[in-house]
N, C-alpha and C positions, 0 to 999 in steps of 0.2 A: 574614859566613861563620858567625853562630850556628847553624846547620844543617849544618856541615861533619861534624860525627860524630854519629851517633844509634845509641841503645840501649835496651834493656830492664833494669831491676834489678828481677829477682824473689824471692821470699821471702828478705826483707832484716831481719836483725836485726842490732840496737844493743847493746850490753853495755858500761854507761858504769862509768869507773871515776874515784872523785876522788884528786887525786893532788897532792902538792906541788909549788906552781911550783916551785921551787928541784931537783925533781930531774929535770922535764921540760926548764928551761932548756940543757943540754948538747945536746939531742938538737935543736933549732931554732936556724935560723938568726940569727945576733944583729941581722940590722936587722929581725925581726918580733918584734911584741908580743903576748905570750899573752893572749887574751881570756879573762875569769872572771865568773863570776856568783854577785853575793851574796859576791863576795871569795872564791870559789872557782874552781878550775881543774881540768879534764877532761879525762882521753883516753876514746876511745870506739873499741873493736873493731868493728869492722862486717862482716857477714857476707853475701853473697850471690850468686846467681847471674846471670850478665851473658849476655844472651842477644840474639842476631840483630843483633849490631853493624855500622854500615855507614857509606860517607862518600857524601855528598850523595842521601841516600833509595835507595841500592843496599845492600841489608843481605845477611849471610850468614848463612842459617839454622845456627848454631853454637849451644853453649853451653858456659861454663865457669865454674866457683866461681872467687869472688874475695874474699879476705881483706882487711881493711886496719885500720891503726892511726892514728888521727887526733885532732888538736887542733885547738883556734880560737884564731885570729892577727888580728894587725890590724898592716897597713902603711898609714901617713899615713891615707887616707881609706878605703882599702879592709879590708874586713873579712870573713873567710872561713876554710877548712880550710886547715891544713898538716897533710899522710901524711906520717908517720914511714916507714910501709912500705904496701907494695901488693903482695900474695902472690899469685902464680897457679902453678899447676902446668906452667909452660912457660918453655923457656929463650928460645925467640925473642919474646915479647912485651917481655919487658924491653929486648933489643936496639935494637928498633925505637920503642917508646913514648917511652920515657924520654928521648931526645934529643930529639923531636919534640914533644914535651905538658910538658917540663920535670916529668917525675913521678920517681917512688922506686921503681918496681916490682922485685921480685925473684922470683926461681924458690924456691919453698919445698913444701911439702909442707901440702896443703890438700883437703879432703874433705866435702864435705857430700851427703849421704843425706836422703832420706824415705820412710818407710813409713806410710802412711796419713796419720795426724794426726799423727806422731810427727817432728820432725828431728833429725839428727843431725851433729854436727860434728869434725873432729879436723884439729889445726893445728900444724906443728912451725916453730921460726923460729930458729936460733941466735944469732943478732944479739941478739934480746929474750928469750931464753932462754924459750922457748917449746918445750917437750920433751913432744912430744903429748899438750897441753891437748885434752881430749874432754868431751864433754857432751851431753844431748839436751835437748829443750825442746818442749812446746805451746804453739799459738795458743790465747788467752783472748780475754775480750770488749773491746771499741773502748774505746781511750783516750782520751777527751777533752782538746782542745788545753790545754796548761799551761805556765807562763813558762820549766820547766825543758826540758820536749822540743819547744820552739819554738828554744830557746837550741842544741838538740843538731842539730835536723834542718833548719831552715829558713836554710840557708847557699847561695847561690847562686854561689860563685868560690870555686875555691882559689889558694894564693899558695905559691911558694917561690923559692929561692935557686938560680940554675945559670949557672954562668962569671961568679959575684962581681956576677950582676944579680937584681933581684928583677922577678918575672914574676907576673901574675895569668890566670887562665882562667875566663870565666863560664860555668855548665850553667845549663841552662833546664828544667826542668820545674813541674809543678801541686804543691801542697801535699802534702803526707805526711798519708795516712790511718793510724792505728798502732793498734794491738793491744796489749794487757799481754799477758806469755809467763810461763811455769812452767818455770824453768830446773831440772835433775835430772840426776843422777849426773855431777857435775863432778867432773873428776881433772886432777891437773897444772897448777891454776889457780893462776898468778904471773906478774905484769907490775909491773915498779919494784919488785918485791917486794911489790905491792898484792895481797892474797888475799880481798878482799872487792867485790864488784858494788854499786855505788850503784842502778844502776837497769836496768832492760831493757826492749823493747819492739820491737814488729816490724811492716811492712807487707809487704804480701804483693804490689806491682806496683808498677812507676813509670815512666814514658817519658821517657827525658833524652837531649837535644841538646846541642852544645859546640860552640863555635869554636876557633881556634887560640889559643896564651898570647901575651898582650901584654906586652911589657918595660915597666916603670914607670920603673926607675933599673939 
């Protein structure tokens, strides 16, 4: 059932923020261990357009923007991503998707606009004190693979706790092809009281498939 769900992720931007593990732990299920790189922990703000979602190859020609905050976790032998929030500008999706896929979708303000070669972001999420975060960016030269962007991008499952059980779900896609980005005109940027971006990179598109979550314990 690894092709139960299929979709395209387009215009994907990663904003990476270094954060103290002690600040992050209250938001992570206690069963999950936070993974680090060089003894440093990170969250990533991810912005993208989700296109042509489908079930068993029957895709719907729609597009919606999705923004999420994620970190990097481990449970037993499973390593992957934990989503603190996945935000869409839609009430229905959280009601349907969260229970089936054991995720944390929320209805919030997400806006992603493109004007020629300029990309504009606007995001509000009261729970994480994002109050009209906005910026624009331009895509630059390709970014060669390195240990850091491998740690951030090459994750092929997510983990979550749901009704006192831990679940994982695998995702299937090719390796990310990344570009440098230039962030400009950033306003109201503060996440976990962090105001500094560690790094940022961009990917034009990626085809993704996934199955249904599997209970570990």
